[in-house]
C-alpha positions as CSV (number, residue, x, y, z in Angstrom):
1,X,-42.9,83.5,97.9
2,X,-42.6,79.7,97.6
3,X,-39.9,77.9,99.6
4,X,-36.7,77.3,97.6
5,X,-36.0,73.6,97.2
6,X,-32.5,72.1,97.1
7,X,-30.5,73.3,94.1
8,X,-29.0,70.3,92.3
9,X,-27.1,71.9,89.4
10,X,-26.1,75.2,87.9
11,X,-24.1,75.8,84.8
12,X,-20.6,77.3,84.9
13,X,-20.0,80.8,83.7
14,X,-18.2,79.4,80.7
15,X,-21.2,77.1,79.8
16,X,-23.6,80.1,80.1
17,X,-21.5,82.4,77.9
18,X,-21.0,79.8,75.2
19,X,-24.7,79.0,75.0
20,X,-27.0,79.9,72.2
21,X,-29.4,81.8,74.5
22,X,-26.6,84.0,75.8
23,X,-25.5,84.7,72.2
24,X,-29.1,85.5,71.3
25,X,-29.4,88.0,74.2
26,X,-26.1,89.6,73.1
27,X,-27.4,89.7,69.5
28,X,-30.6,91.4,70.6
29,X,-28.7,94.2,72.3
30,X,-26.2,94.6,69.4
31,X,-28.6,94.3,66.5
32,X,-32.0,95.4,67.9
33,X,-31.1,97.6,70.8
34,X,-33.1,95.3,73.1
35,X,-31.2,94.8,76.3
36,X,-32.2,91.9,78.6
37,X,-30.1,91.1,81.7
38,X,-31.6,87.7,82.6
39,X,-33.9,85.0,81.5
40,X,-37.0,86.4,83.2
41,X,-36.6,89.7,81.4
42,X,-36.1,87.9,78.1
43,X,-39.2,85.8,78.7
44,X,-41.4,88.7,79.6
45,X,-40.3,90.5,76.5
46,X,-41.0,87.4,74.4
47,X,-44.6,87.4,75.4
48,X,-45.3,91.1,75.7
49,X,-43.7,91.7,72.2
50,X,-44.4,88.3,70.7
51,X,-44.2,89.4,67.0
52,X,-40.8,91.1,67.7
53,X,-39.6,88.0,69.4
54,X,-40.4,85.6,66.6
55,X,-39.2,87.9,63.9
56,X,-35.9,88.4,65.8
57,X,-35.4,84.7,66.4
58,X,-36.0,83.8,62.8
59,X,-33.4,86.4,61.8
60,X,-31.0,85.2,64.5
61,X,-31.4,81.6,63.4
62,X,-31.1,82.6,59.7
63,X,-33.8,80.1,58.8
64,X,-35.7,82.2,56.1
65,X,-36.0,85.8,55.1
66,X,-39.1,87.9,55.8
67,X,-39.8,91.5,54.9
68,X,-39.6,93.9,57.9
69,X,-42.8,95.7,56.7
70,X,-45.0,92.6,56.9
71,X,-46.8,91.5,60.0
72,X,-45.5,88.3,61.7
73,X,-48.9,87.4,63.2
74,X,-52.3,88.4,61.7
75,X,-55.9,87.5,62.0
76,X,-55.8,87.2,65.8
77,X,-58.6,88.9,67.6
78,X,-58.5,86.8,70.7
79,X,-59.3,83.7,68.8
80,X,-56.4,81.3,68.4
81,X,-58.0,79.4,65.4
82,X,-57.2,80.8,62.1
83,X,-54.2,82.9,63.2
84,X,-51.7,83.5,60.3
85,X,-48.0,83.5,60.8
86,X,-45.3,84.8,58.4
87,X,-47.7,85.0,55.5
88,X,-45.8,84.9,52.2
89,X,-42.7,83.1,53.6
90,X,-41.6,80.0,51.7
91,X,-40.1,77.2,53.8
92,X,-39.2,73.5,53.6
93,X,-38.4,71.4,56.7
94,X,-36.1,69.0,54.8
95,X,-34.2,71.8,53.1
96,X,-33.6,73.5,56.5
97,X,-32.1,70.2,57.7
98,X,-29.8,69.7,54.8
99,X,-28.3,73.1,55.1
100,X,-26.3,71.6,58.0
101,X,-24.7,68.9,55.8
102,X,-21.0,68.4,56.5
103,X,-18.2,65.9,56.0
104,X,-17.0,66.0,59.6
105,X,-19.8,64.5,61.7
106,X,-22.3,61.8,60.9
107,X,-25.9,62.7,60.3
108,X,-27.3,59.6,62.1
109,X,-26.0,56.9,64.4
110,X,-28.2,53.8,65.0
111,X,-28.3,50.5,66.7
112,X,-30.9,48.0,68.0
113,X,-31.5,45.7,70.9
114,X,-30.0,42.8,69.0
115,X,-27.0,44.7,67.5
116,X,-24.6,46.2,69.9
117,X,-22.5,47.7,67.1
118,X,-23.2,51.4,66.4
119,X,-23.6,52.2,62.7
120,X,-23.3,55.6,61.1
121,X,-24.8,57.4,58.1
122,X,-22.9,60.3,56.7
123,X,-24.7,63.5,55.6
124,X,-23.7,62.7,52.0
125,X,-25.2,59.2,52.3
126,X,-28.4,60.5,53.9
127,X,-28.7,63.0,51.1
128,X,-28.3,60.3,48.5
129,X,-30.9,58.0,50.1
130,X,-33.4,60.8,50.4
131,X,-32.7,61.8,46.8
132,X,-33.2,58.3,45.5
133,X,-36.5,57.9,47.3
134,X,-37.7,61.4,46.4
135,X,-37.1,60.8,42.7
136,X,-38.9,57.4,42.9
137,X,-41.9,59.1,44.7
138,X,-42.1,61.7,42.0
139,X,-42.1,58.9,39.4
140,X,-45.2,57.4,40.9
141,X,-47.0,60.8,41.1
142,X,-46.6,61.7,44.7
143,X,-46.9,65.5,45.0
144,X,-47.5,68.4,47.4
145,X,-50.4,67.7,49.8
146,X,-50.5,63.9,49.3
147,X,-50.4,61.9,52.5
148,X,-47.5,59.6,53.0
149,X,-47.6,57.2,56.0
150,X,-45.3,54.8,57.7
151,X,-45.6,51.8,59.9
152,X,-41.8,51.4,60.5
153,X,-39.8,51.1,63.7
154,X,-37.3,53.7,64.9
155,X,-34.7,53.0,62.2
156,X,-32.9,55.3,59.7
157,X,-35.3,54.4,56.9
158,X,-38.1,56.1,58.6
159,X,-36.2,59.3,58.8
160,X,-35.2,59.0,55.1
161,X,-38.9,58.4,54.1
162,X,-40.0,61.5,56.1
163,X,-37.4,63.7,54.6
164,X,-38.2,62.5,51.1
165,X,-41.9,63.1,51.6
166,X,-41.3,66.6,53.0
167,X,-38.9,67.5,50.2
168,X,-41.9,67.1,47.9
169,X,-44.4,68.9,50.2
170,X,-46.2,65.6,51.0
171,X,-47.9,65.4,54.4
172,X,-46.3,62.8,56.7
173,X,-47.9,60.6,59.4
174,X,-46.6,57.5,61.2
175,X,-47.8,54.8,63.5
176,X,-45.6,52.4,65.5
177,X,-45.6,48.8,64.3
178,X,-46.6,47.7,67.8
179,X,-50.1,49.3,67.2
180,X,-52.8,46.9,66.3
181,X,-54.6,47.0,63.0
182,X,-57.7,48.7,64.4
183,X,-55.6,51.5,66.0
184,X,-53.7,52.2,62.8
185,X,-56.8,52.1,60.7
186,X,-58.6,54.5,63.0
187,X,-55.8,57.0,62.3
188,X,-55.0,56.4,58.6
189,X,-58.5,56.0,57.4
190,X,-59.1,59.7,58.3
191,X,-56.3,61.0,56.2
192,X,-56.6,58.7,53.1
193,X,-52.9,58.1,52.3
194,X,-51.6,57.3,48.9
195,X,-48.2,55.7,49.9
196,X,-47.3,53.4,52.7
197,X,-43.9,52.5,54.1
198,X,-43.8,49.3,56.1
199,X,-41.7,46.3,57.2
200,X,-42.4,42.6,57.3
201,X,-40.8,42.0,60.7
202,X,-39.9,43.8,63.9
203,X,-37.8,42.8,66.9
204,X,-38.8,43.6,70.5
205,X,-37.8,42.3,73.8
206,X,-35.7,39.5,72.2
207,X,-38.5,38.3,69.9
208,X,-39.0,38.5,66.2
209,X,-42.6,39.5,65.4
210,X,-44.1,39.1,61.9
211,X,-45.9,42.2,60.6
212,X,-46.6,41.1,57.0
213,X,-50.1,40.1,57.7
214,X,-50.7,43.4,59.5
215,X,-49.6,45.2,56.4
216,X,-51.8,43.2,54.1
217,X,-54.8,44.0,56.4
218,X,-54.0,47.7,56.2
219,X,-53.8,47.6,52.4
220,X,-57.0,45.7,52.0
221,X,-58.8,48.1,54.4
222,X,-57.4,51.2,52.9
223,X,-57.9,51.1,49.1
224,X,-56.6,54.7,48.9
225,X,-53.1,53.3,49.3
226,X,-51.8,53.0,45.8
227,X,-48.2,51.9,46.5
228,X,-46.4,50.2,49.4
229,X,-42.7,50.3,50.0
230,X,-41.6,47.3,52.0
231,X,-38.4,47.1,54.0
232,X,-37.7,43.4,54.2
233,X,-36.0,42.2,57.4
234,X,-36.6,38.5,57.0
235,X,-34.5,36.3,54.6
236,X,-37.2,36.1,52.0
237,X,-37.8,39.1,49.7
238,X,-40.4,39.4,47.0
239,X,-42.7,42.0,45.4
240,X,-46.5,41.6,45.3
241,X,-48.8,43.8,43.3
242,X,-48.2,47.5,44.0
243,X,-45.4,46.6,46.3
244,X,-41.8,47.9,45.9
245,X,-38.7,46.8,47.8
246,X,-36.9,49.5,49.7
247,X,-33.6,48.0,48.5
248,X,-34.6,48.2,44.9
249,X,-35.4,51.9,45.2
250,X,-32.0,52.6,47.0
251,X,-30.2,51.1,44.0
252,X,-31.4,54.0,41.8
253,X,-29.5,57.2,41.7
254,X,-31.6,60.2,42.4
255,X,-29.4,63.2,41.5
256,X,-29.8,66.6,43.0
257,X,-32.7,67.0,45.5
258,X,-35.4,69.5,44.7
259,X,-37.1,71.1,47.7
260,X,-40.7,72.2,47.1
261,X,-41.2,75.8,48.3
262,X,-44.0,75.6,50.8
263,X,-46.3,78.2,52.5
264,X,-45.5,78.7,56.2
265,X,-48.9,77.1,57.1
266,X,-48.6,74.1,54.7
267,X,-49.2,70.8,56.6
268,X,-46.0,69.1,57.7
269,X,-47.2,66.1,59.5
270,X,-50.3,64.7,61.2
271,X,-50.1,63.5,64.8
272,X,-52.9,61.9,66.8
273,X,-54.6,62.4,70.1
274,X,-54.8,59.5,72.5
275,X,-58.3,58.5,71.5
276,X,-59.6,58.3,75.0
277,X,-62.7,60.3,74.1
278,X,-63.4,58.8,70.7
279,X,-61.6,58.3,67.4
280,X,-58.1,59.8,67.7
281,X,-58.0,63.4,66.3
282,X,-55.7,64.1,63.4
283,X,-53.7,67.0,64.8
284,X,-52.2,68.8,61.8
285,X,-49.0,70.9,62.2
286,X,-47.6,73.4,59.8
287,X,-44.1,73.3,58.2
288,X,-43.2,76.8,59.3
289,X,-44.7,76.6,62.8
290,X,-42.8,73.4,63.8
291,X,-39.7,74.6,62.0
292,X,-39.2,77.7,64.1
293,X,-40.5,76.2,67.3
294,X,-38.1,73.3,67.0
295,X,-35.2,75.6,66.2
296,X,-36.1,77.7,69.3
297,X,-36.2,74.7,71.6
298,X,-33.0,73.0,70.4
299,X,-31.0,76.3,70.3
300,X,-32.3,78.4,73.2
301,X,-33.7,75.8,75.6
302,X,-31.6,72.7,75.0
303,X,-28.4,74.4,73.8
304,X,-27.7,71.7,71.3
305,X,-24.6,72.6,69.1
306,X,-23.6,71.3,65.7
307,X,-21.9,67.9,65.9
308,X,-23.3,67.0,69.3
309,X,-25.2,63.7,69.6
310,X,-28.9,63.8,70.5
311,X,-30.9,60.8,71.5
312,X,-34.4,60.4,72.7
313,X,-35.8,56.9,73.3
314,X,-39.1,56.8,71.4
315,X,-41.3,54.7,69.0
316,X,-42.4,56.2,65.7
317,X,-46.0,56.6,67.1
318,X,-45.0,59.2,69.8
319,X,-44.4,62.9,69.1
320,X,-40.9,62.5,70.6
321,X,-39.8,60.8,67.4
322,X,-40.8,63.9,65.4
323,X,-39.2,66.1,68.0
324,X,-35.9,64.1,68.0
325,X,-35.6,64.3,64.2
326,X,-35.7,68.1,64.6
327,X,-32.2,67.9,66.3
328,X,-30.9,67.6,62.7
329,X,-32.1,71.2,62.2
330,X,-29.2,72.5,64.4
331,X,-26.6,70.2,62.8
332,X,-26.7,67.6,65.6
333,X,-26.1,63.9,65.0
334,X,-29.4,62.0,65.5
335,X,-29.0,58.8,67.5
336,X,-31.6,56.1,66.9
337,X,-32.4,52.9,68.8
338,X,-34.8,50.2,67.8
339,X,-36.2,47.8,70.4
340,X,-37.0,47.5,74.1
341,X,-35.3,50.0,76.4
342,X,-34.9,47.2,79.0
343,X,-33.5,44.3,76.9
344,X,-31.5,42.5,77.8
345,X,-31.4,44.7,81.0
346,X,-32.7,48.0,82.2
347,X,-29.1,49.3,81.8
348,X,-29.4,49.1,77.9
349,X,-30.0,52.8,77.1
350,X,-27.4,54.0,79.6
351,X,-24.8,51.7,78.0
352,X,-25.8,53.2,74.6
353,X,-25.2,56.7,76.0
354,X,-21.7,55.7,77.1
355,X,-20.8,53.7,74.0
356,X,-22.0,56.3,71.5
357,X,-20.6,59.2,73.5
358,X,-24.0,60.9,73.5
359,X,-24.3,64.5,74.6
360,X,-28.0,64.8,75.1
361,X,-30.1,61.8,76.3
362,X,-33.9,61.9,76.4
363,X,-36.0,59.4,78.4
364,X,-39.5,58.8,79.7
365,X,-40.0,59.8,83.3
366,X,-41.3,56.2,83.9
367,X,-38.0,54.7,82.7
368,X,-36.0,57.0,85.0
369,X,-38.2,56.0,87.9
370,X,-37.7,52.3,87.1
371,X,-33.9,52.7,86.9
372,X,-34.1,54.3,90.3
373,X,-36.2,51.5,91.7
374,X,-33.7,49.0,90.2
375,X,-30.9,50.8,92.2
376,X,-28.8,51.5,89.1
377,X,-25.6,53.3,89.9
378,X,-22.8,54.3,87.6
379,X,-19.2,55.4,88.1
380,X,-18.6,59.1,88.1
381,X,-16.6,58.9,84.8
382,X,-19.1,56.7,82.9
383,X,-20.5,59.5,80.8
384,X,-17.8,62.0,80.0
385,X,-19.7,63.4,76.9
386,X,-23.1,63.6,78.6
387,X,-24.3,67.3,78.9
388,X,-28.1,66.9,79.5
389,X,-30.7,64.3,80.4
390,X,-34.3,65.1,79.3
391,X,-37.4,63.7,80.9
392,X,-41.0,63.8,79.7
393,X,-44.1,61.7,79.3
394,X,-45.2,62.2,82.9
395,X,-44.1,64.3,85.9
396,X,-40.6,63.4,87.3
397,X,-40.8,63.2,91.1
398,X,-38.2,65.0,93.3
399,X,-36.6,61.7,94.4
400,X,-35.9,60.8,90.8
401,X,-34.1,64.2,90.3
402,X,-31.9,63.4,93.3
403,X,-31.2,59.8,92.0
404,X,-30.0,61.2,88.7
405,X,-27.5,63.5,90.3
406,X,-26.3,60.9,92.8
407,X,-26.1,57.9,90.6
408,X,-25.8,59.0,87.0
409,X,-23.7,62.2,86.8
410,X,-23.5,65.0,89.3
411,X,-22.6,67.7,86.7
412,X,-25.4,66.8,84.2
413,X,-28.2,69.3,83.2
414,X,-31.5,67.6,84.0
415,X,-34.3,69.0,81.8
416,X,-37.8,68.1,82.7
417,X,-39.8,68.9,79.6
418,X,-43.6,69.1,79.3
419,X,-45.8,69.9,76.4
420,X,-47.7,67.7,74.1
421,X,-48.6,66.2,70.7
422,X,-50.8,69.3,70.3
423,X,-47.7,71.5,69.6
424,X,-45.2,68.7,68.9
425,X,-43.0,70.5,71.4
426,X,-43.0,71.8,75.0
427,X,-44.5,74.7,76.9
428,X,-42.1,74.4,79.9
429,X,-38.6,73.1,80.0
430,X,-34.9,74.0,80.4
431,X,-32.7,77.1,80.4
432,X,-29.0,76.8,80.8
433,X,-28.9,80.2,82.5
434,X,-31.1,79.0,85.4
435,X,-30.4,76.5,88.2
436,X,-32.1,73.1,88.4
437,X,-34.1,72.8,91.7
438,X,-35.1,69.4,93.0
439,X,-38.6,68.5,91.7
440,X,-39.0,71.6,89.6
441,X,-39.1,72.5,85.9
442,X,-36.8,75.4,85.2
443,X,-39.0,77.8,83.2
444,X,-41.7,78.7,80.8
445,X,-40.4,78.5,77.2
446,X,-39.9,81.7,75.3
447,X,-42.9,82.9,73.3
448,X,-45.2,80.7,75.4
449,X,-47.6,82.9,77.4
450,X,-48.4,80.3,80.1
451,X,-50.3,80.8,83.3
452,X,-52.0,78.8,86.0
453,X,-55.7,79.6,86.7
454,X,-57.9,78.7,89.6
455,X,-61.5,77.5,89.1
456,X,-62.6,81.1,88.8
457,X,-60.2,81.8,86.0
458,X,-57.8,83.9,88.1
459,X,-54.0,83.6,88.0
460,X,-52.9,81.4,90.9
461,X,-49.2,81.8,91.8
462,X,-47.6,79.2,94.1
463,X,-50.8,77.1,94.1
464,X,-52.0,74.4,91.8
465,X,-54.1,75.6,88.9
466,X,-55.2,74.8,85.4
467,X,-52.4,75.4,82.8
468,X,-53.5,77.8,80.1
469,X,-51.8,79.5,77.2
470,X,-52.9,83.1,76.7
471,X,-51.5,83.8,73.2
472,X,-51.2,81.7,70.0
473,X,-48.0,80.0,69.2
474,X,-46.7,79.2,65.7
475,X,-46.6,75.5,66.5
476,X,-50.2,75.1,67.5
477,X,-52.2,73.0,65.0
478,X,-53.4,74.6,61.8
479,X,-56.4,72.4,62.0
480,X,-57.6,68.9,62.9
481,X,-57.8,66.8,59.8
482,X,-61.4,66.5,58.6
483,X,-62.7,68.7,61.3
484,X,-65.3,70.8,59.6
485,X,-65.8,74.3,61.1
486,X,-63.1,73.5,63.7
487,X,-65.6,72.1,66.1
488,X,-63.3,69.4,67.6
489,X,-60.4,71.8,67.7
490,X,-62.4,74.4,69.6
491,X,-63.9,71.9,72.0
492,X,-60.5,70.4,72.7
493,X,-58.8,73.6,74.0
494,X,-61.3,76.5,74.3
495,X,-64.3,75.2,76.2
496,X,-63.1,75.7,79.7
497,X,-62.0,79.3,79.8
498,X,-62.9,82.1,77.3
499,X,-60.1,83.3,75.0
500,X,-57.3,81.1,76.3
501,X,-56.0,77.6,75.4
502,X,-56.6,75.1,78.2
503,X,-54.1,72.3,77.8
504,X,-55.4,69.9,80.5
505,X,-52.5,69.9,82.8
506,X,-52.6,70.6,86.6
507,X,-49.6,72.9,87.3
508,X,-48.0,75.1,89.9
509,X,-46.2,78.3,88.8
510,X,-43.9,79.4,91.5
511,X,-43.1,83.1,92.3
512,X,-39.5,82.2,91.3
513,X,-40.6,81.4,87.7
514,X,-40.1,77.6,88.1
515,X,-43.0,75.1,87.7
516,X,-44.3,71.8,89.0
517,X,-46.6,69.7,86.8
518,X,-48.9,67.5,88.9
519,X,-50.4,65.5,86.1
520,X,-53.4,65.8,83.8
521,X,-56.2,68.0,85.2
522,X,-58.7,65.7,83.6
523,X,-57.1,63.0,85.7
524,X,-57.0,65.1,88.8
525,X,-58.7,63.4,91.8
526,X,-61.3,65.6,93.4
527,X,-62.6,64.1,96.6
528,X,-64.8,66.1,98.8
529,X,-63.7,69.3,97.0
530,X,-59.9,68.6,97.6
531,X,-58.0,68.4,94.3
532,X,-54.9,66.1,94.3
533,X,-52.8,65.6,91.2
534,X,-52.3,62.0,90.3
535,X,-48.5,62.6,90.1
536,X,-48.5,63.4,93.8
537,X,-50.0,60.0,94.7
538,X,-47.8,58.2,92.2
539,X,-44.8,59.9,93.7
540,X,-45.5,58.1,97.0
541,X,-46.1,54.7,95.2
542,X,-42.9,55.0,93.1
543,X,-40.8,54.9,96.3
544,X,-42.2,51.4,97.2
545,X,-39.8,48.8,95.8
546,X,-42.2,45.9,95.5
547,X,-44.6,47.9,93.2
548,X,-43.8,47.8,89.5
549,X,-46.6,50.1,88.3
550,X,-49.9,51.5,89.6
551,X,-53.1,53.2,88.6
552,X,-55.6,55.2,90.8
553,X,-59.0,56.3,89.6
554,X,-61.8,58.5,91.1
555,X,-65.3,57.2,90.5
556,X,-68.3,59.4,91.5
557,X,-71.2,57.4,92.7
558,X,-74.9,58.2,92.0
559,X,-75.3,59.6,95.6
560,X,-72.5,62.1,95.1
561,X,-69.9,60.2,97.1
562,X,-66.6,59.0,95.7
563,X,-64.8,55.7,95.4
564,X,-61.1,55.8,94.6
565,X,-59.7,52.3,94.0
566,X,-56.0,51.8,93.6
567,X,-54.6,49.1,91.3
568,X,-51.0,48.0,91.7
569,X,-48.8,45.8,89.5
570,X,-46.3,43.9,91.7
571,X,-42.8,43.1,90.8
572,X,-42.1,39.5,89.7
573,X,-42.2,37.2,92.6
574,X,-44.1,39.6,94.9
575,X,-47.6,39.1,96.3
576,X,-49.9,41.8,97.6
577,X,-50.1,40.6,101.2
578,X,-52.1,42.2,104.0
579,X,-48.9,43.7,105.4
580,X,-48.1,45.3,102.0
581,X,-51.6,46.6,101.7
582,X,-51.3,48.2,105.1
583,X,-47.9,49.8,104.2
584,X,-49.4,51.3,101.1
585,X,-52.5,52.6,102.9
586,X,-50.5,54.1,105.8
587,X,-48.1,55.9,103.5
588,X,-50.9,57.5,101.5
589,X,-52.9,58.2,104.6
590,X,-50.0,60.0,106.3
591,X,-49.2,62.0,103.2
592,X,-52.7,63.0,102.0
593,X,-55.7,62.0,104.0
594,X,-56.7,59.9,107.0
595,X,-59.6,58.7,104.9
596,X,-57.3,56.6,102.7
597,X,-58.0,52.9,103.4
598,X,-57.6,49.6,101.7
599,X,-59.3,49.7,98.3
600,X,-56.4,47.8,96.7
601,X,-56.3,45.3,93.8
602,X,-53.6,43.7,91.8
603,X,-53.4,43.7,88.0
604,X,-51.3,41.6,85.7
605,X,-49.4,42.5,82.5
């Protein structure tokens, strides 16, 4: 039994009993005669009776109807690729979002680094914009299966474009405008889009950056793009050949929206792998798979209620943009922010949380750590509406947990969330029925049969192991775009252990059901047979005030020995003196190994 760390938060009985997951458990007992007393029992049922769990949740969420006599999951004989879910069901992601339309709460709130005013878009206005764009897209021949792409910042127009594309059954994909031309072309060339949404200008860190030349380069390199919709943000607006102004389209009335009925496994959007091992892979997700996965997470694991305000800082090139848009599925108000998270100061996103009365804030772990190192501290009544703070992108160290509860809000629910672009969701995350322990993720998510395996493929409780998923999930990719015979798909997840999905994370599953992620297993440092997760080393370095960022690598020499240089980026005005090198070395040596010694270099921005 692992030692129990400090408990930092626990929901009140009223909070638990008003939660979606509590109501789901009550519903299971009442409607299905399935009685579960706690989260662990519910979780074990969700993986031992996976088809019953997903069928029950779809019915509970009332998202689509499915005959009781039909199998939920078919074509699975211990091979994840080719599994069929809810065959025969017809779905549409945009339609599921608009079923929440109301006249009480706004659909979207948005602002930017240069505009401290918070603007709102009503559900009716959102519907009208999507309708106008959808009708225009139909007029130029966009139809089910066509690829529609975007190089827009995190602004409402990007959400409108996605919803319009999805209403028609077109397949969505986006890149952030901060990507270079080569990076965007590597992604979009694979999928051959017909329609591009773009802007002539972006603003970041106080600077206006021209993007019109980038767009022209993309168009000239991608002759498959037949039409470009330009959102003009400069003072000059004109239309070149095959270009249409966003504002011109919005002046047209669209009428009633038509939502194309789509098969459960019809492609919804294409996300991309990092490209560290070659051309980024086009990870293609299904409409139905992401629809029910996102509903599950936002209802049962984040407890987001209609009218609550959900914000996650993201660019449009990160899966968290797609994930945050999913908050609209539960009737939440989506909050968007365009620009640097630290302009004009690192306090910017926290001020937005206060000004917009946000209920659920999502941040990168690195941002939280930087706030901690900047010694930010807020009054206890700064965030009266704030219910939860989400963290993802990298492991959140225990000290950062403590900083949140001491300096942000003592009664907030801190949700450390870990998953990936591969499922556009998480594998592990939050549960309002469970306590938050310092440095630990609360639970494995429902329907996710997750385990930690040692090098021999055996389950390893309370020790670090390779994170695997033992059963298919609806949100796993339907395929990689252009991947004939699924060779890349298979090699990405199924080459390490037979019959299970290896995700590439180094993780500890405790005997209490909580988890600790120690970083990527392919980034795990293995020196003389001792495996150390990079997150453990970064956890030490993050406590050192004069270090802004750091990178450690493990290089195997030809003679079999190892060299592990550490690169540090110093805060402005700081130099890496011999005394500072000695301090870093001694801290790492005392924590991990007496063999740690001064292989230190500085790197600049």
